N, C-alpha and C positions, 0 to 999 in steps of 0.2 A: 657480401651482398647487402645493399642498403635497405633501410626500413621502408615499408610501404608508405607512399605519399597519401595524405588524407584527401578525401573527395567530397565536394559540395555540389549538390544537384539543385538547380533553380528550375521550377516548373511554373510557367506563366505564358499566356498567349498574347500579352501586351508587349509589343516590341520596345516601347520607350522604357518600361519598367526593367525589362531584361537587359537592355543596353546600359542603363544607368547603374544597375547592380554589377554587371560584368566590369564596367569601367572602374568602379570603386574597389571591387574585390581583386582586380588584377594586381594591385600593389602587394598582395599577399601571395603572389605566384610562387615564391620560394617555399611556401609552407603547405599549400594545398592546390589541387586542380579544381577548376570550375566546369561543370557540365550543364548543358541547357536542354530543356524539353518543352514543347508547346502543349502537349496533352498528357493526361494521366496514363494513357495506354503506353506511350513512348517511355514515360518515367518508370512504369512497372517493368518494362523490358530491361532498362538500364539497371534498375535495382536488382534484378535477377542475375544480370551478367557481371556486375561490378559491385564490390563492397562500397556502399555510400555511407559516409560518416554523418553528414548533415543534409537533410532534405528541406528545402524552402519551397513551399507550394502556395499558389493562390487558391482560394475556395472555388471561384467561378472559372471553370475550364470547359472547353468543348466536350460534349458527350458526358463522360464521367467527371464528377466534381472533385475538387481537392479533398473534401471530406471522405469521399469514397477511396481516394488514394491513401489518405491517412489510415483509415480502417484496414485497408489491405496491407499496408506496410507494418502495422502493429502485429500482424500475424506472420507475415512472410519475412520481414527483416526487422525484428524487434529491437536490435541494437542501434538502429538508425535514429539519430536525434531529429525531431521535426519542428520546424517553425512555420506557422500558418499566416498568410497574408489575406486580408479581405478589405473591400471598399465599403462594406456595410457594418452595422453595429455588431460587435463581437459578443454581446450578451447572449444572443440566441444560440450560439454554437459553442460557447466557452466550456460548458460542462461536458458535452460530447467530445470536443477536441481533447480536453484533458484526460478523459476516460481512455482515449486511445493513444496517450503518451505525448501529446503536443507539449513542447517545451515553452513556447511563447506564442501569443497571438499578437500580430501587429496590424494596425488599421491603416489602410492607404488614405491619403498619401503619408508616407513616413520618411524620416531622415535616413538616407542610404548609409550614412556613417554609423547611425545607431544599429542598423541591420548588420553592418560589418562587425561591430562590437559584439552583438548577440551571437553571431556565427563563431567568432573567435572564442567566446566563453563556452559555447557548446562543444567546440573541438578540444578545449583544454580540460573538460571534465572527464575524469577517468575513474570515478569512485562507484561505478555501477556494478551490479552483479546480477546474474540470471540463473535460472534453474527450472526444473519441473516439479510439480506438486505430487510427488510419489513418496519418497522417503521423508521429506519435510512437508508438513501440511501447511495450509495458509495460516493457521493459528500459530504454528511454530515460527514462521517467518515474521509475522506481525509482532509476536512477543520479543523475538531477537532484536528487531529494529528499535522497539520501544525501550527495552532494557539498556541498549547501547546509546540511547538518547540521540538517535540519528535525526537529521533533517533531510527528508527524501520523499519521493513519490513512489509508492509500490504499486505496480501495475499487474493485475491478474487477468488471464484470459482462459476461457474454457469454451471450446467449440466456437460458436458465432458470438458469444458474449464476452465483453471486456469491461474492465473497470479499474479504478485507481483509488488507493487509500493514501491520503496525504498526511505526512507525519512531520511535526515541527518540534525539535528538541525533545524527542521521545513521546510527545503527546499527539494523539490522533485528532486532527482538526477538520478533516473533510473526507467524504467518500462518495463515489459515483459508481453505480453498476447498472448498465443498460439505462432504463428510465428512472431508476431509484436514486435518491440523493440523501446524504446524511446518515443517520444511524440505521435506517432501513437498508441502505446500500451496504453499509459495513456488515450488518448481520447476514445479509445474503451472501457476501463474499467469504464469510467464515465457513460456509457450507461447500465451497469449491474444493473438490478432491482431486481433480485431474487438471491438466493444462500446464501453463507456464507462468512464472513470475519474473519480473524484471524491475529493477530500480532505476530511477532517473532523477535529475535535479528537480527540486521543488519550484514550480512556476512562481513568478513574482506576484500574480494577481489572484491568488487563491481566496476563496470565500469560506469563512469558518462556519460550519454547520454542525459540528460535534464539539461538545464541551465536557463530556464525562471523562472520568479517570480511565485510562486504558485497561487497567486490571478489572475494573467493574464491567467495562464493555465486553471483555473476553468472557467473563463468567456469565454475564447476561446472554451473550451469544450462545454459549454452550448449553445454557438452560433451554433456550429456544430450540436448539437442535435436538435436545432430548425430548422436548414436547412434540416436535414434528415427527420424530421416530416412533413415539408412543401413540401418535394420532390424537394428541391433546390440543384443543383449540383454546388458547389463553384469552381471558377477558381483559378489560382495560386495566384493572388494578394489577393483574399479573404482569402486563407489559410494562407497567411503571416501575416495578421493583422485583428483583428475583425472589422466587419462593424458596424457602429453605429446603423443602423436601425434594426439589428438582435440581439442586446444584449437584454436578456430577462427581462429588466425593462426599463421604460421610463425616460429619463433625463429631468430636467426642461428646458423650452425654453431658448435657447441661451447658455446652458451649454455644454461644450465639455468634452469628456473623454480622459484622458492622459494615456499613457503606463507607468506602474509602474517600468519597467526595464530601467535603464539609458543606457544600452548597445544596446537596440533595436532601429532600425532606424525608421523615421517617415513613415506613410503609403503613398502610391503614391497618387497623386491628382486624383479626379474623372475623368472618361473618358467622357468628354463632351466638346463641342466647345462653349457652351454658357458661358458668363462671370458670375462668382459667386461673391456674396458680400463678402468683406473681413472682417473676424472676428477679433476682437480686440486681439492683441497678449497676450498670457498667460505667466506671469512671471515664470521663472524656480524656483524650490524650493531653499531655502537658502542652502549654502554648509553644514551647521551644523544643519540639520533638527533634531528636538527632537525625541527621541526614541518612540516606540509605547506606548500609554498610558496604564499603568498597570491596571488601574481600568477598562478600556474598555475590555482588555483581560480577566480580572476576571469575568466580567459580561457575556461575550460571553461563557466562560467555564461553568458558572453556568446555562446558558440557555441550553447547551447541556446535562448537568447532569439532569436537569428537564425534557428534552425531552426524554432521555433514561428511566426515571422513569414513563413516560406516562403523565406528567403534562404539557400539551401544553400551558395552560394559563400562568403558571409560566415562561415557556421558552420565551413566547412572551414578558412578562413584563421585563425580564432581558435584552432581545435584544432591546426593546424600550428604556430602560435606557441607554444602550451602545450607541445607535444611537443618543441620545440627547447629549452625551459627544463627539461623533465623527460623526457629520452629513454627512460627505463626504465619510463614509465607505460604499461602495455599496454592499459589501458582507453581512453586517448585514441586509441591506434593502432587499437583495435577500432572506435571510433566513426567514424574516418575511413574505414576499410574498408567499414563498413556504409553510410556516406553515398555512397561511390563506387559501391557495388553498386546503390543506389537510382537514382542518376543513370544508370547503365548500363542498367537495366531501362526507365527512362523514354525512353531514346533509341531503344530497339528498336521 
């Protein structure tokens, strides 16, 4: 039995656009089938009946819009790659389109051969994975992608909310969650506990709104989650820099935590009139600090592989070995603590 042929669905009510695309795409008839729909309602029925690999939709359609179709497809058929066409300025819809998994926005009139090349690239990409946020939390998935230095878009959805975290070479560069953008969106997505996650290629027109180190962002996000759980309302200074007492793990006596980003300023002094004991100065890292230990990264990755397979004991062993090689790595320590907490909850 032969493999399933790929399917491309074109949704547009302008006959000249549909005919021009169909004429150009017909030359790839040996690779994939092309289906046509004039409305979002017809497209939804096709998507429910037939697995569609790439959806190409116009924004302005009769009754339901192409953006409505995109939002619907993000929930009902999350593995479908989406390309959006519009005759208007893409700036106003770019963030929302990317939040729901749009691979590329193309403004009309466009070169039909460029559209064909975009569709072929979308069909050729097979590096995505999907799952639900139960065994693996949003924090686990984000950390795994950053450690592996991936370049990808991580889409999260929970109920009627959806968003995307865009990662380039292991660094978090942009995030969108409903109407939030940047770090606020990223911190909101860290709180997602249920729903689905799905990765897709990074769009070519991303806007960088996040510049902080990913480990700092995770620790700051965990601090905010702890504050929210405790009913604490942070002030502006607390938002600017994590407070030591609220980091979700305890540091050894006398040890201080340093910011991993060289561009971030030092936190303001505590608001108190009482004199504080002076801590011994901490020497700055040498100019040529060695790169991240490859063995540590390998052990961390193996831990995540074991965790996804349901082998928590193996995951803990890998992370313990990594912590022995890199005792100062607080993210490894945090993972072990979270794993122990899960095991404890399961035993109750």
